[in-house]
C-alpha positions in Angstrom: 321.6 22.9 180.3 320.9 21.4 183.8 317.7 22.3 185.6 318.6 25.0 188.1 316.9 27.6 190.3 313.5 26.4 191.6 312.6 22.7 191.9 309.4 21.0 192.9 311.3 19.1 195.5 311.9 22.2 197.5 308.4 21.8 198.7 309.2 18.5 200.4 312.5 19.2 202.1 312.4 17.3 205.4 314.7 19.9 206.9 312.3 22.8 206.3 311.4 24.4 209.6 308.0 25.6 208.4 306.9 23.2 205.7 303.1 24.3 205.9 304.1 27.6 204.3 305.5 25.9 201.3 303.6 24.6 198.3 304.3 21.7 196.0 305.0 23.2 192.6 303.6 21.6 189.4 306.6 22.7 187.4 310.5 22.6 187.4 312.0 25.8 186.2 314.6 25.1 183.7 317.4 27.4 182.5 317.6 27.3 178.7 319.4 29.1 175.9 317.2 31.2 173.7 317.3 31.1 170.0 317.8 34.2 168.0 314.0 34.5 167.3 313.1 33.9 171.0 315.5 36.5 172.1 314.3 39.0 169.6 310.7 38.4 170.8 311.8 39.0 174.4 313.8 42.0 173.6 311.5 43.7 171.2 308.1 42.8 172.4 308.3 42.1 176.2 308.4 45.8 177.2 305.0 46.4 175.5 303.4 42.9 175.8 304.8 41.6 178.9 302.9 41.6 182.1 304.4 41.4 185.6 303.3 40.4 189.2 304.4 43.8 190.4 301.8 45.5 188.3 299.0 43.6 190.0 295.4 43.9 189.0 296.0 47.4 187.6 298.4 46.0 185.1 296.0 43.2 184.2 293.1 45.6 183.6 295.2 48.0 181.6 296.9 45.4 179.5 294.7 46.4 176.4 293.4 49.8 175.3 289.9 48.6 174.7 287.5 46.3 176.4 286.9 42.7 175.1 286.3 39.2 176.7 289.6 37.9 178.2 291.0 34.4 177.7 293.7 33.1 180.0 296.0 30.2 179.0 298.1 28.6 181.7 301.3 26.8 180.6 301.3 27.5 176.8 304.8 26.0 176.1 306.2 27.6 173.0 302.9 29.4 172.3 302.2 28.5 168.8 298.6 27.4 169.3 298.0 30.4 171.5 299.1 32.7 168.8 296.8 30.9 166.3 293.8 31.2 168.6 294.6 34.9 169.1 294.8 35.6 165.3 291.5 33.6 164.6 289.5 35.2 167.6 290.5 38.8 167.1 287.4 39.9 169.1 288.9 38.6 172.3 292.0 39.4 174.3 294.4 36.6 175.1 296.7 36.5 178.1 299.3 33.6 178.6 301.1 32.5 181.5 304.4 30.5 181.1 307.3 30.0 183.6 309.9 29.3 181.0 311.5 32.3 179.5 312.3 30.8 176.0 308.7 29.8 175.6 307.6 33.5 176.5 310.2 34.7 173.9 308.9 32.3 171.3 305.3 33.4 171.9 306.1 37.1 171.6 308.2 36.5 168.4 305.5 34.5 166.8 302.9 37.2 167.7 305.3 39.8 166.2 305.6 37.8 163.0 301.8 37.3 162.7 301.1 41.0 163.2 298.7 40.6 166.1 298.2 42.8 169.1 295.4 41.1 171.2 298.0 39.0 173.1 299.9 39.5 176.3 302.0 37.3 178.6 303.2 36.8 182.1 306.5 34.9 182.8 305.7 33.7 186.3 303.9 31.0 188.4 300.3 30.8 187.6 299.1 30.6 191.2 300.8 33.9 192.0 299.3 35.5 188.9 295.8 34.4 189.8 296.3 35.6 193.5 297.9 38.9 192.7 296.8 40.1 189.3 293.6 38.7 188.1 290.5 40.3 189.3 287.4 38.2 190.2 284.9 37.8 187.3 287.3 39.0 184.7 287.8 36.0 182.5 285.6 34.5 179.9 287.7 31.4 179.5 290.6 29.6 181.1 292.4 27.0 179.1 295.0 24.4 180.2 296.4 22.3 177.4 298.6 19.3 177.9 299.9 20.2 181.3 302.8 18.0 182.6 301.2 14.6 183.5 303.8 13.7 186.1 303.1 10.1 185.1 304.9 8.4 187.9 302.3 7.6 190.6 304.4 9.0 193.4 304.5 12.3 191.5 300.7 12.6 190.7 300.4 15.1 193.6 302.4 17.6 191.5 299.8 17.6 188.8 298.4 21.1 188.2 294.7 20.0 188.1 293.7 19.4 191.8 290.6 20.5 193.5 292.1 23.6 195.3 293.5 24.9 192.0 290.2 24.6 190.2 288.5 26.4 193.0 291.2 29.2 192.8 290.1 29.6 189.2 286.5 29.7 189.8 286.0 33.2 191.1 288.2 34.7 188.3 285.7 33.6 185.8 282.6 35.4 184.9 279.4 33.5 185.5 279.0 31.4 182.4 282.8 31.5 181.7 284.5 28.2 180.7 287.4 26.2 181.9 288.8 24.0 179.1 291.2 21.3 179.8 293.0 19.0 177.4 295.4 16.0 177.8 296.8 13.2 175.9 297.6 11.1 179.1 294.5 8.9 179.7 295.2 8.5 183.5 295.4 12.3 183.9 292.3 12.7 181.8 290.5 10.4 184.3 291.8 12.4 187.2 290.8 15.7 185.5 287.2 14.4 185.0 286.9 13.3 188.5 288.2 16.6 189.9 285.9 18.6 187.7 282.8 16.6 188.0 283.1 16.9 191.8 284.0 20.6 191.8 281.5 23.0 193.3 280.1 25.7 191.0 280.9 24.0 187.7 278.7 22.2 185.2 280.1 19.7 182.7 279.1 20.7 179.1 279.0 17.1 178.2 275.3 16.1 179.3 276.7 12.5 180.3 279.4 14.1 182.5 282.1 12.7 180.3 284.6 14.2 177.9 283.7 16.8 175.3 284.6 16.8 171.5 287.5 19.1 170.7 286.1 22.7 170.1 286.9 24.4 166.9 288.8 27.1 168.7 291.5 24.7 170.0 293.9 24.2 167.1 295.5 20.8 166.5 299.3 21.0 167.4 301.9 19.1 165.3 302.5 16.9 168.3 298.8 16.0 168.6 298.5 15.4 164.8 301.5 12.9 165.0 299.9 11.3 168.0 296.7 10.9 166.1 298.5 9.1 163.3 299.9 6.7 165.9 296.5 6.1 167.5 297.1 8.1 170.6 294.0 9.7 172.3 293.4 13.3 173.4 290.7 14.2 175.9 289.0 17.5 176.2 287.0 18.7 179.1 284.8 21.9 179.1 283.1 23.1 182.2 281.0 26.1 182.7 281.0 28.2 185.9 277.6 28.3 187.4 278.1 30.1 190.7 
């Protein structure tokens, strides 16, 4: 199906009478047909495991019946690795954000099949979720894995990892909380490293201010394993909030 509804190009409409109030989006919202499993995940699990902007900080804080460290993943795709992490780290609460409804349906269906309950999801723009729903100091980790590289140079400004976005995340982390980024696009990795090393209030866990080894808690995806066989690189960055 064709890309419809929102487009990142809306932010650069030359006929916009008030362009300063618009924001360049890092995603294109695509309309896609759900599989049977994705639809079942949405229909059966969204009422209990889905979170909405309208619920604000109260919905975020009351998403789970008990207290535990909270991990936020932005842009989880089909959600397979996030489900794996939630099953392996049952002492934590995981909250995902994904704009594509089939991906949310996939995540919820996989969580249902795995029998896990420490996972919730938004189906919305991460910037708005951070602004409207996530209280300051409430996260132990924020993870962004393989975001769209927008590989054409003229589109680099659409990349999610920018100084303003990283500073939007910082107050949401508890002191000592971690931002974990990963990409398989070398040019984007270089930009990420430049942005993060220059970011106020963060400390690179790599003592030489470079890339970190992949931590055990980040599962290898099928795509990543295939890339490794072909000699493709993957770069992980881990930064701790200091202030």
